[in-house]
C-alpha positions in Angstrom: 1.0 -1.9 -11.5 2.7 -3.1 -14.6 5.1 -0.2 -14.6 6.1 -1.0 -11.0 6.6 -4.7 -11.8 8.7 -3.8 -14.9 11.0 -1.6 -12.8 11.6 -4.5 -10.4 12.3 -6.9 -13.3 14.7 -4.4 -14.9 16.6 -4.0 -11.6 16.9 -7.8 -11.2 17.9 -8.3 -14.8 20.8 -5.9 -14.2 22.2 -8.4 -11.7 21.2 -11.8 -13.3 22.0 -11.3 -17.0 20.2 -13.1 -19.8 17.6 -14.7 -17.5 14.5 -12.4 -18.0 12.0 -15.3 -18.1 13.4 -16.9 -14.9 13.4 -13.6 -13.1 9.8 -12.9 -14.1 8.7 -16.4 -12.9 10.5 -15.9 -9.6 8.7 -12.6 -9.1 5.5 -14.2 -10.2 5.9 -16.8 -7.4 6.3 -14.1 -4.8 3.3 -12.1 -6.0 1.2 -15.3 -6.0 2.2 -15.9 -2.4 3.9 -19.2 -3.2 7.4 -20.6 -2.6 10.2 -21.2 -5.2 12.5 -24.2 -5.8 15.5 -23.5 -8.0 17.3 -26.6 -9.2 20.7 -26.3 -10.9 24.4 -27.1 -10.5 26.4 -24.8 -8.2 27.5 -21.4 -9.5 24.6 -20.6 -11.7 23.3 -17.6 -9.8 20.7 -19.1 -7.5 21.8 -17.4 -4.4 22.3 -14.1 -6.3 18.8 -14.1 -7.5 17.3 -14.7 -4.1 19.4 -12.0 -2.4 18.7 -9.5 -5.1 14.9 -10.2 -5.0 14.9 -9.5 -1.2 17.0 -6.3 -1.6 14.8 -4.9 -4.3 11.6 -5.7 -2.3 13.0 -4.3 0.9 12.4 -7.5 2.7 14.4 -9.1 5.6 16.6 -11.9 4.3 18.2 -15.0 5.9 20.3 -17.6 4.2 20.4 -21.1 5.7 23.1 -23.4 4.5 21.6 -26.9 4.6 24.1 -29.6 5.5 23.8 -33.2 6.6 24.4 -32.3 10.2 21.8 -29.4 10.3 19.2 -29.9 13.0 15.5 -28.6 13.0 16.4 -26.3 15.9 19.0 -24.7 13.8 16.3 -23.7 11.4 13.3 -23.0 13.7 15.0 -21.8 16.9 15.2 -23.0 20.4 14.5 -22.1 24.1 17.4 -21.6 26.5 17.2 -21.0 30.3 18.0 -17.4 31.1 19.4 -17.3 34.6 18.7 -13.6 35.1 15.1 -13.9 34.0 14.6 -17.2 35.8 12.7 -18.6 32.8 13.2 -20.2 29.4 13.8 -17.6 26.6 13.0 -18.4 23.0 15.8 -17.6 20.5 14.2 -17.5 17.0 15.9 -19.3 14.2 16.6 -17.9 10.7 13.2 -19.1 9.5 11.8 -15.9 11.1 12.6 -13.7 8.0 10.5 -12.5 5.1 12.7 -14.1 2.5 14.4 -17.3 3.6 17.0 -19.0 1.3 17.2 -22.7 2.0 20.5 -23.2 0.2 21.2 -26.7 -1.1 18.1 -28.0 0.8 18.6 -31.6 -0.5 21.9 -31.9 1.4 20.1 -31.9 4.7 18.5 -35.0 6.2 14.8 -35.7 5.6 14.1 -34.8 9.3 15.5 -31.3 8.9 13.9 -30.8 5.5 10.5 -31.6 7.1 11.0 -28.7 9.6 10.0 -26.4 6.7 6.7 -28.1 6.0 4.5 -26.3 8.5 6.3 -23.0 7.9 5.7 -23.1 4.2 2.1 -24.3 4.4 0.7 -22.5 7.5 3.1 -19.5 7.7 3.7 -20.5 11.3 5.9 -22.9 13.3 5.1 -25.0 16.4 8.0 -25.2 18.8 7.8 -26.7 22.2 4.0 -26.7 22.3 3.7 -23.1 21.2 2.6 -21.8 17.8 4.6 -18.8 16.5 3.5 -16.8 13.5 6.1 -16.0 10.8 6.6 -12.6 9.2 4.3 -11.3 6.4 5.1 -11.7 3.6 6.9 -15.0 4.0 8.7 -16.4 0.9 11.0 -19.5 0.9 13.4 -19.9 -2.0 15.1 -23.3 -1.8 18.0 -24.3 -4.0 18.9 -27.9 -4.7 21.7 -29.6 -6.6 20.7 -32.2 -9.2 19.9 -35.5 -7.5 22.7 -37.1 -9.6 25.3 -35.2 -7.5 26.7 -37.0 -4.4 25.6 -36.3 -0.9 22.0 -35.4 -1.7 18.7 -36.6 -0.2 15.7 -36.4 -2.7 12.9 -34.2 -1.5 9.7 -36.2 -0.8 6.6 -35.5 -2.8 4.9 -33.8 0.2 7.8 -31.3 0.4 7.9 -30.7 -3.4 4.2 -30.0 -3.5 4.8 -27.1 -1.0 6.7 -25.3 -3.7 4.5 -23.4 -6.1 7.2 -23.4 -8.8 10.5 -25.0 -9.8 13.0 -23.2 -12.0 16.2 -24.0 -13.7 18.5 -21.1 -14.5 20.8 -22.8 -16.9 24.0 -21.5 -18.5 24.1 -17.9 -19.7 24.2 -17.2 -23.4 27.6 -16.2 -24.8 26.8 -12.4 -24.8 25.6 -12.5 -21.2 28.5 -14.6 -20.0 31.0 -12.2 -21.7 29.3 -9.3 -19.9 29.6 -11.2 -16.6 33.3 -11.8 -17.2 34.0 -8.2 -18.1 31.8 -6.7 -15.5 31.8 -6.0 -11.7 31.4 -8.7 -9.1 27.6 -9.5 -8.8 27.7 -9.7 -5.0 29.0 -6.1 -4.8 26.4 -5.0 -7.2 23.6 -6.8 -5.2 24.7 -5.1 -2.0 24.2 -1.7 -3.7 20.7 -2.4 -5.0 18.1 0.0 -3.9 14.7 -0.8 -2.5 12.0 -0.2 -5.1 9.0 -1.5 -3.1 7.7 -1.1 0.5 6.0 -4.0 2.3 2.7 -2.1 1.7 3.4 -1.9 -2.1 4.1 -5.6 -2.1 0.9 -6.4 -0.3 -1.0 -4.2 -2.8 0.5 -6.1 -5.7 -0.2 -9.5 -4.1 -3.8 -8.5 -3.3 -4.1 -7.2 -6.9 -3.0 -10.5 -8.3 -5.6 -12.3 -6.2 -8.3 -10.2 -7.6 -7.5 -10.9 -11.3 -10.6 -12.6 -12.8 -11.0 -16.0 -14.5 -13.8 -17.0 -16.8 -15.7 -20.3 -16.7 -14.1 -21.3 -20.0 -10.6 -20.7 -18.5 -11.4 -22.8 -15.5 -12.7 -25.6 -17.8 -9.2 -25.5 -19.5 -7.4 -25.8 -16.2 -9.6 -28.7 -15.2 -8.9 -30.5 -18.5 -5.2 -30.1 -17.9 -5.5 -31.6 -14.4 -7.7 -34.4 -15.5 -5.4 -35.3 -18.4 -2.4 -35.4 -16.1 -4.2 -38.0 -14.0 -4.6 -40.3 -17.0 -1.1 -40.1 -18.3 0.6 -43.5 -18.6 3.6 -44.1 -16.4 2.4 -41.8 -13.6 1.1 -43.1 -10.2 -0.9 -39.9 -9.8 -1.4 -36.7 -11.6 -1.7 -33.1 -10.5 -3.4 -32.5 -7.2 -6.1 -30.0 -6.4 -3.5 -28.0 -4.6 -1.5 -27.9 -7.8 -4.6 -26.6 -9.7 -5.1 -23.8 -7.1 -1.4 -22.9 -7.3 -1.6 -22.9 -11.1 -4.5 -20.4 -11.0 -2.7 -18.2 -8.5 0.5 -18.1 -10.6 -1.5 -17.4 -13.8 -3.3 -14.5 -12.1 0.0 -13.0 -11.0 1.4 -13.5 -14.5 -1.6 -11.8 -16.0 -1.2 -8.8 -13.6 2.5 -8.6 -14.5 1.4 -8.4 -18.2 -1.0 -5.5 -17.4 -4.2 -7.5 -17.7 -7.2 -7.8 -15.4 -8.2 -11.3 -16.5 -6.4 -14.5 -17.1 -5.9 -15.8 -20.6 -4.9 -19.3 -21.7 -1.5 -17.8 -22.6 -1.0 -17.0 -18.9 -1.8 -20.6 -17.9 0.7 -21.9 -20.5 3.4 -19.5 -19.5 3.5 -20.7 -15.9 2.4 -24.3 -16.3 5.9 -25.8 -16.8 7.2 -24.2 -13.7 4.2 -25.2 -11.6 3.8 -28.8 -13.0 7.2 -30.3 -13.8 8.4 -31.0 -10.3 5.0 -32.5 -9.5 5.1 -34.9 -12.5 8.7 -36.1 -12.1 8.0 -38.9 -9.6 11.4 -40.4 -9.5 12.1 -40.3 -13.3 14.5 -37.4 -13.7 14.2 -35.6 -17.0 10.8 -37.0 -18.1 8.6 -34.4 -16.5 9.4 -31.7 -19.1 8.3 -34.0 -21.9 5.1 -34.8 -20.0 4.3 -31.1 -19.6 4.9 -30.5 -23.3 2.6 -33.4 -24.1 -0.2 -32.0 -21.8 0.0 -28.6 -23.4 0.0 -30.0 -26.9 -2.9 -32.5 -26.4 -5.3 -30.5 -24.1 -7.3 -28.1 -26.2 -7.9 -24.6 -25.0 -11.6 -24.8 -26.2 -13.9 -27.8 -26.1 
């Protein structure tokens, strides 16, 4: 499995230069059956990463540009009367894809943002009294601009908690940026990417990640992190049980990507910032990273 994962990472790294860790975390989120939030300024490669990931995995892909006039029906779909059939016919929205890019999600109104809640949690949508299942696998990658930028609506905590991880890509290092400037257009390169996995391969990897084992001592460490987060000064609340379950799923996927059959504390620490930071921000931009560093520094691996 590790060889297969490494080949996928290598292919993605050929498109998104100098971002190996972010690429691995994005793939980890998919293998853990979670959803991914990428926060950064425009032009940093957020859309490129999501499109390349779908291409390499051989998954159907839809991009939804979120704007302040976007309606829930534009995302989920709608029914229209068909004169020939003499009945209402449902027209599925772009949410019915295996990889959905919700681009600049925080430019849409809270009403439209909330249209994704059921889809992300239940892998289904309820429209006009009927429940419709979404494709399997189903992976939402949402991008958002920093909240300091104009025309944005902050995501509510209930929406943020649906995302297993949040990443920031950041500026490329000088060598990677020079290669970007001298190289071919990344969009053209992405369009030529080959499919390395089938849907069956991906399910095998996801099932394999779920079977990675955790020891009682490792679970004790996770519990101490959760409990300490709930006692941190300045926070109304700490990490939820859902965050703890997500942390374990992500750590299992990370361990599998590293070629192990059991989770180590190193795996927890590798994914913890991506899993915890957006849940510990609580309206104070920039403080969550320090809170995560403090948790990892003060909570001992062994009691």
